[in-house]
C-alpha positions as CSV (number, residue, x, y, z in Angstrom):
1,X,25.0,6.7,14.0
2,X,24.3,8.6,10.8
3,X,24.2,7.2,7.3
4,X,25.6,8.8,4.2
5,X,23.6,9.6,1.1
6,X,25.5,6.8,-0.7
7,X,24.4,4.3,2.0
8,X,20.8,5.4,1.6
9,X,21.0,5.3,-2.2
10,X,22.5,1.8,-2.3
11,X,19.9,0.6,0.2
12,X,17.1,2.0,-1.8
13,X,18.4,0.4,-4.9
14,X,19.2,-3.1,-3.8
15,X,15.8,-3.6,-2.0
16,X,14.3,-3.8,-5.5
17,X,16.5,-6.7,-6.7
18,X,16.6,-10.4,-5.7
19,X,18.5,-11.3,-2.6
20,X,21.1,-13.5,-4.3
21,X,22.5,-10.5,-6.3
22,X,22.3,-7.8,-3.6
23,X,25.8,-8.1,-2.3
24,X,27.3,-8.0,-5.7
25,X,25.2,-5.0,-6.8
26,X,25.9,-3.3,-3.5
27,X,29.7,-3.5,-4.1
28,X,29.4,-2.5,-7.8
29,X,27.2,0.5,-7.2
30,X,29.4,1.8,-4.3
31,X,32.5,1.5,-6.4
32,X,30.8,3.4,-9.3
33,X,29.6,6.2,-7.0
34,X,33.1,6.4,-5.3
35,X,34.8,6.7,-8.7
36,X,32.4,9.4,-9.8
37,X,32.7,11.4,-6.5
38,X,36.5,11.1,-6.7
39,X,36.5,12.4,-10.2
40,X,34.4,15.3,-9.3
41,X,36.5,16.2,-6.2
42,X,39.6,16.1,-8.4
43,X,38.0,18.8,-10.5
44,X,37.5,21.0,-7.4
45,X,34.0,20.1,-6.1
46,X,33.3,19.9,-2.4
47,X,33.1,16.2,-1.4
48,X,29.5,16.4,-0.1
49,X,28.4,18.4,-3.2
50,X,30.2,15.8,-5.4
51,X,28.4,13.0,-3.8
52,X,25.0,14.7,-4.2
53,X,25.7,15.5,-7.9
54,X,26.8,11.9,-8.5
55,X,23.7,10.4,-7.1
56,X,21.5,13.0,-8.8
57,X,23.0,11.9,-12.1
58,X,22.3,8.2,-11.4
59,X,18.6,9.1,-10.9
60,X,15.8,7.4,-9.0
61,X,17.2,4.2,-7.4
62,X,13.9,2.3,-8.1
63,X,14.5,2.9,-11.8
64,X,18.2,2.1,-11.7
65,X,17.4,-1.2,-10.0
66,X,15.4,-2.4,-13.0
67,X,18.7,-2.6,-14.9
68,X,19.8,-5.3,-12.5
69,X,16.4,-7.1,-12.3
70,X,16.2,-10.8,-13.3
71,X,12.9,-10.2,-15.2
72,X,12.5,-8.1,-18.2
73,X,10.1,-5.2,-17.9
74,X,9.5,-4.5,-21.6
75,X,5.8,-4.0,-21.5
76,X,6.1,-1.5,-18.8
77,X,9.3,0.4,-18.8
78,X,11.8,0.9,-15.9
79,X,10.3,4.3,-15.0
80,X,7.0,2.8,-14.1
81,X,7.5,-0.9,-13.4
82,X,8.4,-0.5,-9.7
83,X,5.2,1.5,-9.1
84,X,3.2,-1.0,-11.1
85,X,4.5,-3.9,-9.1
86,X,3.6,-2.2,-5.8
87,X,0.1,-1.2,-7.0
88,X,-0.6,-4.9,-8.0
89,X,0.6,-6.2,-4.7
90,X,-1.5,-3.8,-2.7
91,X,-4.6,-4.1,-4.7
92,X,-4.3,-7.9,-4.8
93,X,-3.9,-8.1,-1.1
94,X,-7.1,-6.0,-0.5
95,X,-9.5,-6.2,-3.3
96,X,-9.4,-10.0,-3.8
97,X,-9.9,-11.1,-0.2
98,X,-12.8,-8.7,0.1
99,X,-14.4,-10.1,-3.1
100,X,-14.0,-13.6,-1.8
101,X,-15.4,-12.7,1.7
102,X,-18.5,-10.9,0.4
103,X,-19.4,-13.8,-1.9
104,X,-18.8,-16.4,0.8
105,X,-21.2,-14.5,3.1
106,X,-23.8,-14.5,0.3
107,X,-23.6,-18.3,-0.1
108,X,-23.7,-18.8,3.7
109,X,-26.8,-16.6,4.1
110,X,-28.6,-18.5,1.4
111,X,-28.2,-21.6,3.6
112,X,-25.9,-23.5,1.2
113,X,-23.5,-26.1,2.6
114,X,-20.0,-25.4,3.9
115,X,-18.2,-26.7,0.8
116,X,-20.3,-24.5,-1.5
117,X,-19.7,-21.4,0.7
118,X,-15.9,-22.0,0.7
119,X,-15.3,-23.1,-3.0
120,X,-18.0,-21.3,-5.0
121,X,-16.6,-17.8,-4.4
122,X,-13.2,-18.9,-5.8
123,X,-14.5,-18.6,-9.4
124,X,-15.8,-15.0,-8.8
125,X,-12.5,-14.1,-7.1
126,X,-10.4,-15.5,-9.9
127,X,-12.5,-13.5,-12.4
128,X,-12.0,-10.4,-10.4
129,X,-8.3,-11.1,-10.3
130,X,-8.2,-11.3,-14.1
131,X,-10.0,-8.0,-14.5
132,X,-7.8,-6.4,-11.8
133,X,-4.6,-7.6,-13.5
134,X,-5.8,-6.5,-16.9
135,X,-7.1,-3.1,-15.9
136,X,-4.1,-2.1,-13.8
137,X,-1.7,-3.4,-16.5
138,X,-3.4,-1.5,-19.3
139,X,-3.5,1.7,-17.2
140,X,0.3,1.5,-16.5
141,X,1.1,0.6,-20.1
142,X,-0.8,3.8,-21.2
143,X,1.0,5.9,-18.6
144,X,4.3,4.4,-19.6
145,X,3.6,5.1,-23.3
146,X,1.9,8.5,-23.1
147,X,2.3,9.8,-19.6
148,X,5.9,11.1,-19.8
149,X,8.0,13.2,-22.2
150,X,11.1,11.2,-21.2
151,X,12.3,8.5,-23.5
152,X,13.2,5.0,-22.4
153,X,16.1,4.9,-20.1
154,X,16.2,8.6,-19.6
155,X,16.6,9.8,-16.0
156,X,13.8,11.3,-14.0
157,X,14.8,15.0,-13.9
158,X,12.4,15.6,-11.0
159,X,14.1,13.2,-8.8
160,X,16.6,14.5,-6.2
161,X,18.8,12.8,-3.6
162,X,16.8,14.6,-0.9
163,X,14.0,12.2,-1.6
164,X,16.1,9.2,-0.5
165,X,14.6,7.2,2.3
166,X,16.8,6.4,5.3
167,X,18.4,3.0,5.7
168,X,15.1,1.4,6.5
169,X,13.6,1.8,3.0
170,X,10.0,1.0,4.2
171,X,10.1,3.9,6.6
172,X,8.9,6.5,4.1
173,X,5.9,6.7,1.9
174,X,6.2,6.6,-1.9
175,X,4.0,8.2,-4.6
176,X,3.1,4.7,-5.9
177,X,1.8,3.8,-2.4
178,X,-0.2,7.0,-2.1
179,X,-1.6,6.5,-5.6
180,X,-2.6,2.9,-4.8
181,X,-4.1,4.1,-1.5
182,X,-6.2,6.7,-3.4
183,X,-7.4,4.1,-5.9
184,X,-8.2,1.6,-3.1
185,X,-10.1,4.4,-1.1
186,X,-12.1,5.3,-4.2
187,X,-13.0,1.6,-4.8
188,X,-14.0,1.2,-1.2
189,X,-16.3,4.2,-1.2
190,X,-17.9,3.1,-4.5
191,X,-18.4,-0.4,-3.0
192,X,-20.1,1.1,0.1
193,X,-22.7,2.9,-2.2
194,X,-23.0,0.0,-4.6
195,X,-23.8,-2.6,-1.9
196,X,-26.8,-0.6,-0.8
197,X,-28.7,-1.1,-4.1
198,X,-26.8,-3.6,-6.3
199,X,-25.8,-6.2,-3.7
200,X,-25.2,-9.9,-4.7
201,X,-26.2,-11.1,-1.3
202,X,-29.7,-12.6,-0.8
203,X,-31.5,-14.0,2.1
204,X,-32.9,-17.5,2.3
205,X,-36.2,-16.1,0.9
206,X,-34.4,-14.7,-2.1
207,X,-34.6,-11.0,-1.1
208,X,-31.5,-8.9,-2.0
209,X,-30.2,-7.1,1.0
210,X,-27.1,-4.8,1.7
211,X,-24.2,-6.5,3.4
212,X,-23.7,-3.6,5.9
213,X,-26.2,-2.5,8.5
214,X,-28.1,0.5,7.0
215,X,-28.0,2.2,10.4
216,X,-24.3,2.7,9.9
217,X,-25.0,5.5,7.4
218,X,-26.4,7.7,10.1
219,X,-22.9,8.4,11.5
220,X,-20.3,5.7,11.2
221,X,-19.9,5.4,7.4
222,X,-19.3,9.2,7.0
223,X,-17.0,9.1,10.0
224,X,-14.8,6.3,8.5
225,X,-14.7,8.1,5.1
226,X,-13.4,11.2,6.8
227,X,-10.8,9.2,8.6
228,X,-9.8,7.6,5.3
229,X,-9.4,11.0,3.7
230,X,-7.3,12.2,6.6
231,X,-5.1,9.1,6.4
232,X,-4.4,9.8,2.7
233,X,-3.6,13.4,3.6
234,X,-1.1,12.1,6.3
235,X,0.5,9.8,3.7
236,X,1.1,12.8,1.4
237,X,2.5,14.8,4.3
238,X,5.0,12.1,5.1
239,X,5.9,11.9,1.5
240,X,6.6,15.6,1.4
241,X,8.6,15.5,4.6
242,X,10.5,12.4,3.6
243,X,10.2,10.8,7.0
244,X,8.0,10.2,10.0
245,X,8.2,13.2,12.4
246,X,6.8,13.1,16.0
247,X,3.8,15.0,14.9
248,X,3.0,12.7,12.0
249,X,3.6,9.6,14.1
250,X,1.2,10.9,16.7
251,X,-1.3,11.7,14.0
252,X,-0.9,8.2,12.5
253,X,-1.5,6.7,15.9
254,X,-4.7,8.7,16.5
255,X,-6.0,7.8,13.0
256,X,-5.4,4.0,13.3
257,X,-7.1,4.0,16.7
258,X,-9.9,6.0,15.3
259,X,-10.6,3.2,12.8
260,X,-9.8,0.0,14.8
261,X,-11.3,1.1,18.1
262,X,-14.8,1.9,16.7
263,X,-14.7,-1.1,14.3
264,X,-13.9,-3.5,17.2
265,X,-16.8,-2.1,19.2
266,X,-19.2,-2.3,16.2
267,X,-18.2,-5.8,15.3
268,X,-18.5,-7.1,18.9
269,X,-21.9,-5.4,19.3
270,X,-23.0,-7.0,16.0
271,X,-23.7,-3.6,14.4
272,X,-21.7,-4.0,11.2
273,X,-23.5,-6.6,9.2
274,X,-27.2,-6.3,8.1
275,X,-29.5,-7.9,10.7
276,X,-31.4,-9.4,7.7
277,X,-28.5,-11.8,7.2
278,X,-29.5,-13.8,10.2
279,X,-28.5,-14.2,13.8
280,X,-25.3,-16.2,13.0
281,X,-23.9,-12.9,11.8
282,X,-25.7,-10.4,14.0
283,X,-25.5,-11.8,17.5
284,X,-23.6,-9.8,20.1
285,X,-20.4,-11.5,21.0
286,X,-20.6,-14.0,18.1
287,X,-17.6,-15.8,16.7
288,X,-17.4,-13.1,14.0
289,X,-17.2,-10.4,16.7
290,X,-14.3,-12.2,18.4
291,X,-12.5,-12.9,15.2
292,X,-12.8,-9.2,14.3
293,X,-11.4,-8.2,17.7
294,X,-8.4,-10.5,17.2
295,X,-7.7,-9.3,13.7
296,X,-8.1,-5.6,14.5
297,X,-5.9,-5.9,17.6
298,X,-3.2,-7.6,15.5
299,X,-3.5,-4.9,12.8
300,X,-3.3,-2.1,15.4
301,X,-0.3,-3.5,17.2
302,X,1.5,-4.1,13.8
303,X,0.8,-0.7,12.4
304,X,1.7,1.2,15.6
305,X,4.9,-0.8,16.1
306,X,6.0,-0.2,12.5
307,X,5.2,3.6,12.7
308,X,7.1,4.2,16.0
309,X,10.0,1.9,15.1
310,X,10.5,3.9,11.9
311,X,10.2,7.1,13.8
312,X,12.8,6.1,16.4
313,X,15.2,4.7,13.8
314,X,15.0,7.8,11.6
315,X,15.5,10.0,14.7
316,X,18.7,8.1,15.6
317,X,20.1,8.1,12.1
318,X,19.5,11.8,11.7
319,X,21.6,12.6,14.8
């Protein structure tokens, strides 16, 4: 069963607003689009062309949705607020847990008690959260003020209805997700180099040591960086295509397995963390290795299921 452009536009709009208002906005938006299409058809336009033109005039559904949002977005305007919110969610879900984990390992290695290892990293993590929130917010404020020639509320002339996702709005990649992925990739690569010489982790004797096993730099670190770059290239390709194709779904499968497979092996063989951290972290088959196996298996299954579910759904809807 195929979906119309209007169905896809409405779905892409209402997913940005709170659930309690979605039904009302869905009906209101469909009625407005139908009226516009009817008016255009009465003037002699083809129905499909009239629908396309009506949606093009409404503009990016993510920006349109901000008119219905419960919260004001005055500091960051409607054109950039959806991308800002996505970037904050993604970076908060990745940068903050990594910050906490690295600091917790440092306390554990120094032989401090369990309570200290659990609660002391919270202060550093909260500080990192403040810097992250401030930095990202200032960046988007500057982009909103100086990064576009469009005035407030003006439509995005570059947006076209061809860019609409299918009914499952999470099935396609957005520029904000690609941009956030690039920022996260850069931060990850920088962190890999910084931890070699400016690590916060010390051994019980007080010596500063890298968190990762230095032997990884011989092959595995460059390998994972290459896979990371290829993953970003695949995200851009999906964005340009507007959907998952069989080729990109297969490529995505290969890339996720190229990451999780070797990582599972390295964690289980205790070849990820620096041996100087102690045997509790570097014993083959330790609890860290088993925990990594469980987490990586769950991530692999979730990502592959999402990728192929979206691919199948889009193929059915396109028929």
